[in-house]
VOVEX-634183 format. One record per residue (C-alpha): residue in three letters; x negated, z, y; residue number from 0. Coordinates in steps of 0.5 Angstrom, whole numbers, m for minus. Example, Ala and Ser with C-alpha at 12.3 -4.5 7.8 and 13.67 -1.06 7.14 Angstrom:
VOVEX-634183
PT  ALA  m25  16  m9  0
PT  SER  m27  14  m2  1
end
This chain:
VOVEX-634183
PT  MET  1  0  0  0
PT  SER  m2  m1  7  1
PT  TYR  0  m1  14  2
PT  ARG  4  m8  13  3
PT  ASP  8  m4  8  4
PT  PHE  11  1  12  5
PT  SER  18  m1  15  6
PT  TYR  22  2  20  7
PT  PRO  26  8  21  8
PT  GLU  23  10  13  9
PT  VAL  16  11  16  10
PT  THR  18  15  21  11
PT  THR  22  20  17  12
PT  GLN  15  20  12  13
PT  PHE  10  23  17  14
PT  GLY  16  27  21  15
PT  LEU  16  24  27  16
PT  THR  21  26  33  17
PT  GLU  23  19  36  18
PT  GLY  25  18  43  19
PT  SER  25  13  49  20
PT  THR  23  12  57  21
PT  ASP  20  8  62  22
PT  LEU  13  9  59  23
PT  PHE  9  7  66  24
PT  PRO  13  10  71  25
PT  GLY  9  7  78  26
PT  VAL  3  4  73  27
PT  PRO  0  m2  77  28
PT  GLU  m2  m8  76  29
PT  LEU  m8  m12  75  30
PT  SER  m9  m19  77  31
PT  ALA  m10  m23  73  32
PT  SER  m16  m28  74  33
PT  PRO  m15  m35  76  34
PT  ALA  m17  m38  69  35
PT  LEU  m13  m33  66  36
PT  ARG  m7  m36  69  37
PT  SER  m9  m42  69  38
PT  PHE  m11  m42  60  39
PT  LEU  m4  m38  59  40
PT  GLY  0  m44  64  41
PT  MET  m4  m50  59  42
PT  ASN  m3  m46  53  43
PT  LEU  4  m43  53  44
PT  THR  8  m50  51  45
PT  LEU  2  m51  45  46
PT  ALA  3  m44  42  47
PT  ASN  11  m46  42  48
PT  LEU  10  m52  40  49
PT  ILE  5  m51  34  50
PT  ASN  9  m44  34  51
PT  THR  5  m40  28  52
PT  GLU  2  m34  28  53
PT  LYS  m5  m36  29  54
PT  ALA  m3  m40  35  55
PT  ARG  0  m35  39  56
PT  SER  m5  m30  37  57
PT  GLU  m10  m35  38  58
PT  LEU  m8  m38  45  59
PT  LEU  m3  m32  48  60
PT  VAL  m5  m25  46  61
PT  ALA  m13  m26  45  62
PT  PRO  m14  m29  52  63
PT  VAL  m10  m23  55  64
PT  LEU  m14  m18  52  65
PT  SER  m21  m21  52  66
PT  GLU  m19  m20  61  67
PT  LEU  m19  m14  59  68
PT  TRP  m25  m13  56  69
PT  GLY  m28  m16  62  70
PT  ARG  m25  m12  67  71
PT  GLY  m27  m6  61  72
PT  GLY  m34  m6  64  73
PT  GLY  m37  m5  57  74
PT  ARG  m32  2  58  75
PT  ILE  m28  0  53  76
PT  ASN  m29  m4  45  77
PT  LEU  m25  m9  42  78
PT  PHE  m24  m12  35  79
PT  SER  m19  m17  32  80
PT  GLY  m17  m17  25  81
PT  ILE  m21  m11  23  82
PT  GLU  m20  m7  17  83
PT  PHE  m18  0  19  84
PT  PRO  m18  4  13  85
PT  ALA  m16  11  17  86
PT  ASP  m14  15  12  87
PT  PRO  m13  11  5  88
PT  ALA  m11  18  2  89
PT  ALA  m5  16  5  90
PT  GLN  m4  10  5  91
PT  LEU  m6  9  12  92
PT  THR  m11  4  10  93
PT  GLY  m11  m5  12  94
PT  TYR  m12  m9  18  95
PT  VAL  m10  m9  25  96
PT  ASP  m9  m15  29  97
PT  PHE  m12  m12  35  98
PT  LEU  m14  m6  36  99
PT  ILE  m17  m3  43  100
PT  GLY  m22  4  43  101
PT  HIS  m26  7  48  102
PT  GLY  m33  4  49  103
PT  PRO  m38  2  49  104
PT  GLN  m38  m5  44  105
PT  LEU  m40  m2  37  106
PT  PRO  m39  m6  30  107
PT  ARG  m35  m1  28  108
PT  VAL  m29  3  30  109
PT  SER  m30  9  34  110
PT  ALA  m25  12  39  111
PT  PRO  m18  7  38  112
PT  VAL  m12  9  43  113
PT  VAL  m8  3  42  114
PT  VAL  m7  m1  35  115
PT  ILE  m3  m8  36  116
PT  PHE  1  m13  32  117
PT  GLU  3  m18  31  118
PT  ALA  11  m19  30  119
PT  LYS  14  m20  24  120
PT  ARG  17  m28  23  121
PT  ASP  17  m27  31  122
PT  ASN  22  m21  31  123
PT  ILE  19  m15  34  124
PT  ALA  24  m9  31  125
PT  GLU  21  m12  24  126
PT  GLY  14  m11  26  127
PT  TYR  16  m3  28  128
PT  GLY  13  1  21  129
PT  GLN  6  m3  20  130
PT  CYS  5  m2  28  131
PT  ILE  8  6  28  132
PT  ALA  3  7  21  133
PT  ALA  m4  5  24  134
PT  MET  m2  9  30  135
PT  ILE  m1  14  26  136
PT  GLY  m8  12  22  137
PT  ALA  m11  12  29  138
PT  GLN  m9  20  31  139
PT  ARG  m12  22  25  140
PT  PHE  m18  18  26  141
PT  ASN  m18  21  33  142
PT  GLN  m17  28  30  143
PT  ARG  m23  27  23  144
PT  ALA  m27  25  28  145
PT  GLY  m27  30  33  146
PT  ASN  m25  25  39  147
PT  ALA  m22  28  46  148
PT  VAL  m16  23  45  149
PT  ASN  m9  26  45  150
PT  THR  m5  19  46  151
PT  ILE  m5  14  42  152
PT  TYR  m1  6  44  153
PT  GLY  2  1  40  154
PT  CYS  5  m5  41  155
PT  VAL  8  m10  38  156
PT  THR  8  m17  41  157
PT  THR  11  m24  39  158
PT  GLY  5  m26  44  159
PT  ILE  10  m28  48  160
PT  ASN  14  m22  48  161
PT  TRP  10  m16  48  162
PT  LYS  14  m8  46  163
PT  PHE  10  m2  46  164
PT  LEU  10  5  44  165
PT  ARG  7  12  45  166
PT  LEU  5  17  40  167
PT  GLU  3  24  42  168
PT  GLY  3  30  36  169
PT  SER  9  28  32  170
PT  GLN  13  25  38  171
PT  LEU  14  18  38  172
PT  THR  17  15  44  173
PT  PHE  19  7  45  174
PT  ASP  18  4  53  175
PT  LEU  25  2  55  176
PT  SER  22  m5  58  177
PT  GLU  20  m11  54  178
PT  TYR  15  m15  57  179
PT  THR  12  m23  57  180
PT  ILE  6  m27  58  181
PT  GLN  9  m29  64  182
PT  GLN  8  m23  68  183
PT  PRO  0  m22  65  184
PT  ASP  m1  m19  72  185
PT  ARG  4  m13  68  186
PT  LEU  1  m14  62  187
PT  LEU  m7  m12  64  188
PT  GLY  m4  m6  68  189
PT  LEU  m1  m4  63  190
PT  LEU  m6  m5  58  191
PT  ALA  m12  m2  63  192
PT  HIS  m8  5  63  193
PT  MET  m7  6  56  194
PT  ALA  m14  4  55  195
PT  GLY  m16  10  60  196
PT  LEU  m18  4  65  197
PT  PRO  m18  5  73  198
PT  PRO  m15  m1  77  199
PT  ALA  m19  m7  78  200
PT  PRO  m20  m11  83  201
PT  ALA  m19  m18  81  202
PT  VAL  m25  m23  79  203
PT  ALA  m26  m30  81  204
PT  ALA  m25  m36  76  205
end
């Protein structure tokens, strides 16, 4: 069994989570996307829709946003794509994560995960909740075992176009009331920077 085998809402019962929903990001500022990112997304949104596969949306829409976030972090975060993350194999919290953001510097291993991101199953956000929540619990346990001072884990399920965020603090799981789209790159970058612990920064040149 791995992250992808967990389903929602069963995963919350299995791990004793309490659920809620709220505006997770009141007052969080946007982070202006670079002209290069805007151009890339504008050109490739149509292509990603025409190809219409998870791999295309991952490469053409999700990865560019996260790559820009990493660059703007200036070594303060690390980013992994398609990485195996055996957080707690005894609890079956293991498997591959589509994207993982952690506190930096960039290393060839996961050190302090703070955000886990999964591509939606069958282009359905809700069907991705189970695996995302399981990996969030795994990241929480990983940090506790490693003595990392990370009290909040964020998760995201995305189709590449639509992005839905979650937060785990202790046993409290909270869904963000809002859903964002790739047509809001400034908003997405601002939220991801907040989750990764990065301060707001000015836009970079193309």
